C-alpha positions in Angstrom: 0.0 0.0 0.0 1.5 3.4 -1.0 1.4 6.5 1.1 -1.4 8.0 -1.0 -3.6 5.0 -0.6 -3.9 5.4 3.1 -7.0 7.5 3.6 -8.3 7.9 7.2 -10.7 10.8 6.8 -13.7 11.0 4.4 -16.7 13.4 4.2 -19.8 12.4 2.4 -23.5 13.3 1.9 -25.9 10.5 2.3 -29.6 10.3 1.2 -32.0 7.6 2.3 -34.8 6.6 0.0 -38.3 8.1 0.0 -41.2 5.9 0.9 -43.6 4.9 -1.9 -47.1 6.5 -2.2 -50.1 4.5 -1.0 -52.6 3.7 -3.7 -56.1 5.2 -3.9 -57.3 2.4 -6.2 -61.0 1.4 -6.1 -61.8 -2.3 -6.9 -63.5 -2.8 -10.2 -64.4 -6.1 -11.9 -67.0 -7.3 -14.4 -70.3 -7.4 -12.5 -68.7 -5.6 -9.6 -69.0 -1.9 -10.2 -68.5 -0.7 -6.6 -66.0 -3.0 -5.0 -64.7 -0.5 -2.6 -61.1 0.7 -1.9 -58.3 -1.8 -2.4 -55.2 0.4 -2.7 -52.0 -1.0 -1.2 -49.3 0.6 0.9 -46.2 2.1 -0.5 -42.8 0.4 0.1 -40.2 1.7 2.6 -37.4 3.8 1.2 -33.9 2.2 1.4 -31.7 2.8 4.4 -28.0 4.0 4.2 -26.1 1.5 6.4 -22.5 1.7 7.6 -21.0 -1.8 7.9 -17.8 -3.0 9.5 -15.4 -5.1 7.3 -12.3 -6.6 9.0 -10.7 -7.0 5.5 -10.5 -3.3 5.0 -7.6 -1.2 6.4 -8.2 2.2 5.0 -11.0 4.5 3.7 -9.4 4.8 0.3 -12.3 3.0 -1.5 -14.5 5.9 -0.3 -12.2 8.7 -1.2 -14.1 9.7 -4.3 -17.6 8.6 -3.1 -19.0 12.0 -2.1 -22.7 11.1 -2.4 -24.4 7.9 -1.3 -28.1 7.5 -2.2 -30.5 4.6 -1.4 -33.4 3.6 -3.6 -36.9 5.0 -3.2 -39.7 2.7 -2.2 -42.2 1.7 -4.9 -45.8 2.9 -4.9 -48.6 0.7 -3.7 -50.9 -1.1 -6.2 -54.4 -2.5 -6.5 -55.7 -5.5 -4.6 -53.9 -4.2 -1.5 -50.5 -5.1 -3.0 -47.7 -3.4 -1.1 -45.0 -1.6 -3.1 -41.4 -3.1 -3.0 -39.0 -1.6 -0.4 -36.2 0.4 -1.8 -32.8 -1.3 -1.8 -30.6 -0.4 1.2 -27.2 1.2 0.4 -24.3 -0.3 2.3 -21.0 1.6 3.0 -18.3 -0.8 4.2 -15.7 0.6 6.5 -12.6 -0.8 8.3 -12.9 -1.6 12.0 -12.1 1.4 14.2 -14.1 3.9 12.0 -15.8 6.7 13.9 -19.0 8.2 12.3 -19.5 11.9 13.0 -22.2 14.4 12.1 -20.3 16.9 10.0 -22.4 19.8 11.1 -22.1 19.3 14.9 -18.9 17.2 14.9 -20.6 14.9 17.4 -19.8 11.2 17.3 -22.9 9.2 16.1 -21.4 5.7 16.2 -18.1 3.8 16.3 -17.7 0.6 14.2 -15.4 -1.8 16.0 -16.7 -5.3 15.0 -16.8 -7.3 11.8 -20.3 -7.3 10.3 -21.5 -4.6 12.7 -24.2 -2.5 11.0 -25.5 1.0 11.8 -28.3 2.8 10.0 -27.0 6.3 9.5 -30.0 7.5 7.5 -33.3 5.7 7.8 -35.5 5.3 4.7 -38.9 7.0 4.7 -42.0 5.0 5.5 -44.3 4.1 2.7 -47.7 5.8 2.6 -50.8 3.8 3.6 -53.3 2.8 0.9 -56.9 4.0 0.8 -58.3 0.7 2.2 -56.9 1.7 5.6 -59.3 4.7 5.6 -62.5 2.9 4.9 -65.2 3.4 7.6 -68.9 3.1 8.0 -69.2 6.8 7.1 -66.7 6.8 4.3 -66.9 3.6 2.4 -65.1 4.8 -0.7 -62.1 7.0 0.3 -60.4 8.3 -2.7 -57.3 9.4 -1.0 -54.1 7.7 0.3 -51.0 8.8 2.1 -47.9 10.0 0.3 -44.6 8.4 1.3 -42.4 10.0 3.9 -39.3 11.7 2.5 -35.9 10.1 3.1 -33.3 11.7 5.3 -30.2 13.6 4.3 -27.1 14.0 6.5 -23.5 15.1 6.0 -21.2 12.6 7.8 -17.5 12.4 8.4 -15.8 9.0 8.6 -12.6 8.9 10.7 -10.4 5.9 11.0 -8.7 5.2 14.3 -6.3 2.4 13.9 -7.0 -0.7 16.0 -3.7 -1.9 17.6 -2.6 -3.2 20.9 0.6 -1.1 21.1 1.2 2.4 19.8 4.7 3.5 19.0 5.2 7.1 20.0 8.3 9.2 19.3 9.8 12.2 17.6 10.4 12.0 13.8 13.5 9.9 12.9 13.5 8.1 16.3 13.7 4.7 14.7 10.1 3.6 15.0 9.8 2.3 11.4 13.0 0.4 11.7 11.9 -1.2 14.9 8.5 -2.2 13.3 10.3 -3.7 10.3 12.5 -5.8 12.6 10.0 -7.2 15.0 7.1 -7.7 12.5 6.7 -8.6 8.8 5.7 -5.0 8.0 7.8 -3.1 5.4 7.4 0.6 6.3 9.3 3.3 4.4 12.7 3.9 6.1 15.1 6.8 5.5 17.3 9.1 7.5 15.1 12.2 7.5 12.1 13.5 9.4 8.6 12.5 8.6 9.5 9.4 6.6 6.3 7.9 7.8 3.3 9.8 6.6 0.7 7.1 7.5 0.3 4.7 10.4 1.9 1.4 9.7 0.5 -1.8 11.3 2.5 -4.9 12.1 1.8 -8.2 13.7 4.3 -9.3 16.3 4.8 -13.0 16.5 5.2 -14.1 20.1 5.8 -17.4 21.8 3.4 -20.4 21.3 1.9 -18.9 18.2 0.6 -15.9 20.1 0.5 -12.5 18.4 -0.2 -8.8 19.1 -0.6 -5.8 16.9 1.8 -2.8 17.0 1.2 0.5 15.1 3.9 3.0 14.1 2.3 6.4 14.4 3.8 9.2 12.4 6.3 11.3 14.5 5.0 13.8 17.0 6.7 17.2 17.2 6.3 19.9 19.9 3.0 21.6 19.2 1.4 18.6 17.5 -1.7 18.9 19.7 -2.3 22.4 18.1 -1.9 20.9 14.7 1.8 21.6 14.0 3.7 19.1 11.8 1.3 16.3 11.0 -0.7 17.5 13.9 -3.6 15.6 15.5 -4.5 14.1 12.1 -2.6 11.1 13.4 -2.8 11.6 17.2 -6.3 10.1 17.1 -4.8 6.7 16.1 -3.1 6.4 19.5 -6.5 6.6 21.3 -7.4 2.9 20.7 -4.0 1.5 21.8 -4.0 -0.1 25.2 -0.2 0.3 25.7 2.1 3.2 24.6 5.7 2.4 23.7 7.8 5.6 23.8 10.8 5.3 21.5 13.6 7.8 22.3 17.1 7.4 20.7 20.1 7.0 23.0 21.9 9.9 21.2 19.1 12.4 22.0 20.4 15.6 23.7 18.0 15.1 26.7 16.0 11.9 27.0 14.0 13.1 29.9 13.0 16.3 28.1 12.0 14.4 25.0 9.8 12.1 27.0 8.1 15.0 28.8 7.4 16.8 25.5 5.8 13.6 24.0 3.7 13.1 27.2 2.6 16.7 27.2 1.5 16.6 23.6 -0.6 13.5 24.3 -2.1 15.0 27.5 -3.1 18.2 25.7 -4.7 16.2 22.8 -6.6 13.9 25.1 -6.0 13.6 28.9 -7.5 10.1 28.9 -4.3 8.9 27.1 -2.5 9.3 30.4 -4.4 6.3 31.8 -2.7 4.0 29.4 0.3 1.8 30.3 3.6 3.2 29.2 7.0 1.7 28.5 10.1 3.7 27.4 12.5 2.1 24.9 15.9 3.7 24.5 16.7 2.9 20.8 20.1 2.9 19.1 21.6 1.6 22.4 24.4 0.0 20.3 25.9 3.5 20.3 26.5 3.3 24.1 29.5 1.7 25.7 29.1 0.1 29.2 30.1 3.2 31.1 27.7 5.5 29.2 24.9 3.0 29.6 25.4 2.7 33.3 25.4 6.4 33.7 22.2 6.7 31.6 20.5 4.0 33.7 21.2 5.9 36.9 19.8 9.1 35.4 16.7 7.4 34.2 16.1 5.7 37.6 16.5 9.0 39.4 14.4 11.2 37.1 11.8 9.2 35.2 10.6 6.5 37.6 9.0 4.6 34.7 9.9 1.2 33.2 12.4 1.4 30.4 14.4 -0.9 28.3 17.5 -0.5 26.1 17.2 -1.8 22.5 18.9 -1.7 19.2 16.9 -2.5 16.0 20.1 -2.6 13.9 22.1 -4.8 16.3 18.9 -6.6 17.2 19.6 -6.5 21.0 16.9 -6.2 23.7 14.1 -7.1 21.2 13.1 -10.4 22.8 13.0 -8.7 26.2 10.9 -5.9 24.6 8.4 -8.4 23.3 8.2 -10.1 26.7 7.6 -6.8 28.5 4.9 -5.7 26.0 3.1 -9.1 26.2 3.1 -8.9 30.0 1.7 -5.4 29.9 -1.0 -6.4 27.4 -2.0 -9.4 29.4 -1.4 -8.4 33.0 -5.1 -8.9 34.0 -5.0 -12.5 32.7 -1.8 -13.3 34.6 
């Protein structure tokens, strides 16, 4: 999948179908000149339905689908025959998609399960035929109900990546390299900032055929919560991760300051992110000799007070221990 094919934000206008008109038909047959009303009901208009599909990973297939319209219901007929319902229109989305009302920006629904369906615009009811209105005082009603109009709504679809672990770090911290080493994912890797312009998902194979999903979120910069850099276009992908893995390179000028900036950006974007489990991975640790590593450990113990681990994606050191720590954090309730 290329960078341009990852679409996680789509706006569209949806129309549900109008209900069919009820029939005002009067029964007529040879030898029966006044058979009375027998007009049938109109059919229901089609719904517009959002449906979860576990085989989709992006909203790219909806990128150019600006309008979605369901069929109108058919009109009622004679002999009390009901008109056919309009066909429902399905919009399939990947799991983790949030549906918002574009006008109010309020969340209408979140799609998190395969096959989950949500009617975002209900079709109009069909009108009732004239036979419903027959009474002792009005035995030949010559009127029927019109169908109810369908609904129109502007919606915004936002994809929040579903992953167990979210990789958080500054641009060029080595997140894509780590993902490529511990999973089968093949993210774009280069020695410049903002190499990653879309979230990359990878499945980590653990012991006894167990797996968990890790997501490389595009690099955060100071001010991201206000929209700087790639802004909170991608910060929302972190919301669904149960564990956050902060990746800070060993050659960073100030590891503690980098961590505090990252945490502050997440806090400002959504304070609830502070409730998630956190682990700090010091990447590029192959650059450290034993003396420097010992000095850095003492500094981290004194100042951060959070669990940390030294790793090197290039030298492939500390990766097994990293998987163990992440697995324990993800399954601590089951242990």
